[in-house]
C-alpha positions in Angstrom: -98.8 8.4 -85.8 -98.4 9.7 -89.3 -99.9 7.6 -92.2 -97.9 4.9 -94.0 -96.9 7.1 -96.9 -95.7 10.0 -94.7 -93.7 7.6 -92.5 -92.0 5.9 -95.4 -91.0 9.3 -96.8 -89.2 10.1 -93.5 -87.7 6.6 -93.2 -86.4 6.5 -96.8 -84.4 9.8 -96.5 -80.7 8.9 -96.8 -81.5 5.1 -96.8 -79.7 2.8 -99.3 -81.9 -0.3 -99.1 -85.0 -1.5 -97.2 -85.2 -5.3 -97.3 -87.9 -6.2 -97.9 -89.7 -2.9 -98.4 -93.2 -4.4 -98.7 -92.7 -6.1 -95.3 -91.9 -2.7 -93.7 -95.1 -1.3 -95.2 -97.1 -4.1 -93.7 -95.4 -3.7 -90.3 -96.2 0.1 -90.3 -99.8 -0.6 -91.3 -100.2 -3.1 -88.5 -98.5 -0.7 -86.0 -100.9 2.1 -86.9 -103.9 -0.2 -86.7 -102.9 -1.8 -83.3 -101.3 1.3 -81.8 -98.3 -0.8 -80.9 -95.0 0.8 -81.9 -92.3 -1.1 -83.9 -89.2 -2.2 -82.1 -86.3 -0.6 -84.0 -82.8 -1.8 -83.1 -79.3 -0.7 -83.7 -76.1 -2.2 -82.2 -72.9 -0.3 -81.3 -69.7 -2.0 -80.3 -67.7 0.3 -78.0 -64.3 -0.3 -79.6 -63.2 3.3 -79.0 -64.2 5.7 -76.3 -66.1 8.4 -78.2 -68.9 8.7 -80.7 -68.2 10.6 -84.0 -70.4 11.9 -86.8 -70.3 8.6 -88.6 -72.2 7.0 -85.7 -74.8 9.7 -85.8 -76.0 8.7 -89.2 -77.7 5.7 -87.7 -78.6 7.5 -84.4 -80.4 10.2 -86.4 -82.4 7.6 -88.3 -83.3 6.1 -84.9 -84.4 9.6 -83.7 -86.7 9.8 -86.8 -88.3 6.5 -85.9 -88.8 7.9 -82.3 -90.5 11.0 -83.7 -92.8 8.7 -85.8 -93.9 7.0 -82.5 -91.8 3.9 -82.6 -89.6 2.2 -79.8 -85.9 2.4 -80.1 -83.6 -0.3 -78.7 -79.9 0.4 -78.5 -77.6 -2.6 -78.1 -74.2 -1.9 -76.6 -72.0 -4.8 -77.6 -70.0 -5.5 -74.6 -69.7 -9.1 -75.8 -69.7 -8.6 -79.6 -67.2 -5.8 -78.9 -64.7 -8.4 -77.6 -65.0 -10.3 -80.9 -64.9 -7.4 -83.3 -67.0 -6.9 -86.4 -65.2 -8.5 -89.4 -67.2 -6.5 -91.9 -64.9 -4.8 -94.4 -61.8 -6.1 -92.6 -58.9 -7.7 -94.5 -57.3 -9.0 -91.3 -58.5 -10.1 -87.8 -59.4 -7.2 -85.5 -57.2 -6.8 -82.4 -59.2 -8.2 -79.5 -60.2 -5.8 -76.7 -60.5 -6.9 -73.1 -63.9 -6.8 -71.4 -62.6 -4.0 -69.1 -61.6 -1.8 -72.2 -65.0 -2.4 -73.8 -66.9 -1.5 -70.6 -64.8 1.7 -70.1 -65.5 2.8 -73.7 -69.2 2.0 -73.2 -69.5 4.6 -70.4 -68.9 7.5 -72.8 -71.2 5.9 -75.4 -74.1 6.0 -73.0 -73.6 9.7 -72.3 -73.2 10.7 -75.9 -76.0 8.6 -77.4 -78.5 11.0 -75.8 -77.1 14.1 -77.5 -78.9 12.7 -80.6 -81.8 10.5 -79.4 -84.5 10.9 -76.7 -83.4 9.0 -73.6 -87.0 8.8 -72.3 -88.1 6.8 -75.4 -85.1 4.5 -75.6 -84.4 1.0 -74.3 -80.7 0.3 -73.7 -79.3 -3.2 -73.4 -75.8 -4.7 -73.1 -75.7 -7.9 -75.0 -73.8 -9.4 -72.1 -77.3 -9.6 -70.5 -78.0 -12.8 -72.5 -74.6 -13.9 -73.7 -73.1 -14.1 -70.2 -75.9 -16.5 -69.2 -75.7 -18.6 -72.3 -74.4 -22.2 -71.6 -72.1 -24.0 -73.9 -75.0 -26.0 -75.0 -76.7 -22.8 -76.0 -73.6 -21.7 -78.0 -73.6 -25.0 -79.9 -77.3 -24.5 -80.6 -76.7 -21.0 -81.9 -73.8 -22.2 -84.1 -76.0 -24.9 -85.6 -78.4 -22.4 -87.1 -75.9 -21.3 -89.8 -73.6 -23.1 -92.3 -69.9 -22.5 -92.9 -70.6 -22.4 -96.7 -73.0 -19.5 -96.1 -70.6 -17.8 -93.8 -67.8 -17.9 -96.5 -70.2 -16.3 -99.0 -69.5 -12.9 -97.4 -66.9 -11.0 -99.4 -64.5 -10.2 -96.5 -64.2 -13.8 -95.5 -64.1 -15.3 -99.0 -61.4 -12.8 -100.0 -59.3 -13.6 -97.0 -59.8 -17.4 -97.5 -58.8 -17.2 -101.2 -55.7 -15.2 -100.3 -54.9 -17.6 -97.4 -55.2 -14.8 -94.9 -56.1 -16.3 -91.5 -59.7 -16.2 -90.3 -60.0 -16.9 -86.6 -63.0 -19.1 -85.6 -64.2 -16.5 -83.1 -64.8 -14.1 -86.0 -67.4 -16.5 -87.4 -69.5 -16.0 -84.3 -69.9 -12.2 -84.8 -72.9 -12.3 -87.3 -74.5 -15.1 -85.2 -74.2 -13.0 -82.0 -75.6 -9.9 -83.7 -78.4 -12.0 -85.0 -79.2 -13.4 -81.6 -79.4 -9.8 -80.2 -82.4 -9.4 -82.5 -83.9 -12.7 -81.1 -83.4 -11.5 -77.6 -85.1 -8.1 -78.0 -87.6 -9.2 -80.8 -86.6 -6.5 -83.2 -89.0 -5.5 -86.0 -86.5 -3.4 -87.8 -82.7 -3.2 -87.6 -80.6 -0.3 -88.9 -77.0 -0.6 -90.0 -74.4 0.6 -92.5 -74.3 -0.9 -96.0 -71.2 -3.0 -95.0 -73.3 -4.6 -92.3 -75.7 -6.1 -94.8 -74.5 -9.7 -94.3 -74.9 -9.4 -90.5 -78.3 -7.9 -90.8 -79.5 -10.6 -93.3 -78.0 -13.3 -91.0 -80.1 -11.9 -88.1 -83.3 -12.4 -90.2 -82.4 -16.1 -90.5 -81.4 -16.5 -86.9 -84.7 -15.0 -85.8 -86.7 -17.4 -87.9 -84.7 -20.4 -86.6 -85.7 -19.3 -83.0 -89.3 -18.8 -84.0 -89.2 -15.0 -84.0 -90.8 -12.9 -86.8 -87.9 -11.7 -89.0 -86.8 -8.1 -88.9 -86.8 -5.7 -91.8 -83.4 -4.3 -92.7 -82.7 -0.7 -93.4 -79.1 0.1 -94.6 -77.5 3.5 -94.5 -74.4 4.8 -96.4 -71.0 4.6 -94.7 -70.0 8.2 -93.9 -66.7 9.2 -95.5 -64.2 10.9 -93.1 -62.7 14.3 -93.4 -60.2 13.0 -96.0 -63.1 12.1 -98.3 -61.6 8.7 -99.0 -61.9 6.3 -96.1 -64.9 5.8 -93.8 -64.9 8.0 -90.8 -63.0 6.3 -88.0 -60.9 7.2 -85.0 -58.2 4.7 -86.1 -57.6 6.6 -89.3 -57.8 10.0 -87.6 -60.4 11.3 -90.2 -63.2 11.7 -87.7 -65.2 14.5 -86.1 -66.2 13.7 -82.5 -69.5 15.0 -81.2 -67.9 15.7 -77.9 -65.1 17.8 -79.4 -65.0 21.6 -78.9 -67.1 23.9 -81.2 -63.9 25.2 -82.7 -62.6 21.7 -83.4 -65.8 20.6 -85.0 -66.2 23.8 -87.1 -62.6 23.7 -88.2 -62.8 20.0 -89.3 -66.0 20.7 -91.2 -64.2 23.4 -93.1 -61.5 20.9 -94.2 -63.8 18.3 -95.8 -63.7 18.0 -99.6 -66.4 19.8 -101.5 -68.1 16.6 -102.7 -69.0 15.8 -99.1 -71.0 18.9 -98.6 -74.3 17.5 -99.8 -74.1 14.0 -98.2 -73.1 15.7 -94.9 -76.1 17.9 -95.1 -78.4 15.0 -96.0 -77.1 12.5 -93.4 -76.0 14.7 -90.5 -78.6 17.5 -90.3 -82.3 18.0 -90.2 -82.6 20.5 -93.1 -85.8 20.1 -95.0 -86.1 18.1 -98.3 -86.8 21.4 -100.1 -83.6 22.9 -98.6 -81.6 19.8 -99.6 -82.8 20.2 -103.2 -81.8 23.8 -103.2 -78.3 23.0 -101.8 -77.8 20.2 -104.4 -78.8 22.5 -107.3 -76.6 25.3 -106.1 -73.6 23.0 -105.8 -74.2 21.5 -109.2 -74.4 24.9 -110.8 -71.1 25.9 -109.2 -72.2 29.5 -109.1 -71.6 29.9 -105.3 -68.5 29.4 -103.3 -68.4 25.9 -101.6 -66.8 27.5 -98.6 -70.1 29.3 -97.9 -71.9 26.0 -97.8 -69.3 24.6 -95.5 -69.7 27.5 -93.0 -73.5 26.9 -93.1 -72.9 23.2 -92.5 -70.5 23.9 -89.7 -72.9 26.3 -87.9 -75.6 23.7 -88.2 -73.6 20.8 -86.8 -72.0 22.8 -84.0 -75.4 24.1 -83.0 -76.7 20.6 -82.8 -74.1 19.4 -80.3 -73.3 22.7 -78.5 -75.2 25.9 -79.2 -75.9 28.4 -81.9 -74.0 31.0 -80.0 -70.9 28.8 -79.8 -71.3 27.9 -83.5 -71.2 31.6 -84.5 -68.2 32.2 -82.3 -66.4 29.2 -83.9 -67.2 30.6 -87.3 -65.9 34.0 -86.3 -62.7 32.5 -84.9 -62.2 30.4 -88.1 -62.6 33.4 -90.3 -60.2 35.4 -88.1 -57.5 32.7 -88.2 -57.8 31.3 -91.7 -59.5 33.9 -93.8 -57.8 37.0 -92.4 -54.6 35.1 -91.4 -54.7 36.4 -87.8 -53.9 34.5 -84.7 -56.6 32.9 -82.5 -57.5 34.7 -79.3 -56.5 31.8 -77.1 -53.2 30.0 -77.8 -51.8 27.3 -75.5 -48.5 28.3 -73.8 -45.5 26.0 -73.5 -42.7 26.8 -71.1 -39.4 25.8 -72.7 -36.7 24.5 -70.4 -33.5 24.2 -72.4 -29.9 24.6 -71.3 -28.5 26.0 -74.5 -29.1 29.4 -76.1 -30.4 28.0 -79.3 -32.6 25.0 -80.2 -33.1 23.1 -83.4 -36.5 23.6 -84.9 -37.1 19.8 -85.3 -36.2 19.3 -81.6 -38.6 22.1 -80.5 -41.5 20.7 -82.5 -41.0 17.2 -80.9 -40.4 18.6 -77.4 -43.6 20.7 -77.4 -45.7 17.7 -78.7 -46.7 19.5 -81.9 -45.4 16.4 -83.8 -44.9 12.9 -82.7 -41.4 12.3 -84.2 -38.4 14.0 -85.8 -39.3 12.4 -89.1 -42.8 13.9 -89.0 -41.3 17.3 -88.2 -38.9 17.1 -91.1 -41.7 16.0 -93.4 -44.0 18.8 -92.4 -41.2 21.4 -92.9 -40.5 20.1 -96.4 -44.2 20.2 -97.2 -44.5 23.9 -96.0 -46.7 23.0 -93.0 -44.6 24.7 -90.2 -44.7 28.4 -89.4 -42.6 30.4 -86.9 -44.1 33.9 -86.0 -46.2 33.8 -89.1 -43.4 33.0 -91.5 -43.1 29.6 -93.2 -40.1 27.5 -92.1 -38.3 26.1 -95.1 -35.0 25.1 -93.5 -35.2 21.9 -91.4 -31.8 22.7 -89.9 -32.9 26.0 -88.5 -31.8 26.9 -85.0 -33.7 29.6 -83.0 -33.2 31.5 -79.9 -34.5 30.0 -76.7 -34.9 33.3 -74.9 -37.3 34.9 -77.5 -41.0 34.4 -77.2 -42.3 32.7 -80.3 -45.5 31.4 -81.9 -45.4 28.1 -83.7 -48.1 26.9 -86.2 -48.2 23.3 -87.5 -50.7 22.5 -90.2 -53.9 24.5 -90.3 -55.1 24.3 -86.7 -52.2 23.7 -84.3 -50.9 26.9 -82.6 -48.5 27.1 -79.7 -46.9 30.0 -77.9 -43.4 29.1 -76.6 -41.8 31.1 -73.8 -38.5 30.5 -72.0 -38.9 29.1 -68.5 
């Protein structure tokens, strides 16, 4: 193991808070002295089927702990997932069935190990202990925390003051997450800043059950490709680690310039010296931000695919978007239509390029629809069914339409 100072330097990179920091220093010292690794935990609720780059912020920090010689424990929340984390929510989350949660968990288990070392990881479903907990045990868990303390959290207090309903099952979420830490005897738990209340609750729950309280390490919430909201599949501003190299690279190119540095810091393993250099260059504004995005895109695609595929994705992006050429591979749609001409809005909806006529009209008005390389500015346009044509919607959707 590295010394305490060296370990803390690695652990602090990208972290927002360590609570309490002196306790983590003490735990690391004891770990080095005894040769016993720390048990470092993070929980994931499989509320959607795929992992995106926002999830990897915590996973990468877990990987760093692994490389420092510590033990990683992943908790897959098959039971907490049915409750839904209320953190940052203004309304009650829609409840998922146990079947939906378990199906989503299957992809999580495959994708976790694109980031962390499977051979050095312990994986648990929290149903292992919650499915066996008696009603007496649930009452005992509920008795460890007060309603007044629960209503201190911002999301609950805001909803309560605005008379927005709070379902009783939501109050159990932080207690359940805390009990996870009791069950696996966590020394450290990692979570996003919005998870702080849950993480602090876990410290109290551990103490109530006679377990040494964990240290909390909070990490920033990763903004999505829109640069506004947190990365999430529900808002569509995500980059999935299982997406194709071209999709990942293209989405990286679309992020706002002010996300370049935090994405390098939180999503890649570039050195501290390289990070400082990137930060200085961006602040001086002497270099084109697009060059940094391409560098970032190559780095991230290489991490989840290969360097060769990353370079191919870069070449394709430059061909399509910089040189305004067509991509080498365009999906083909066979159009079956009984009339000689078809309305452009109908064609866009039939092919699935848009989800509705209103969306098609909006995109045309915004200049986001192209036919054979020319922008469509007439939403009443009718085009020949017989002629082969290439449609482009937005920046990345291409479709070749041929008559069937």
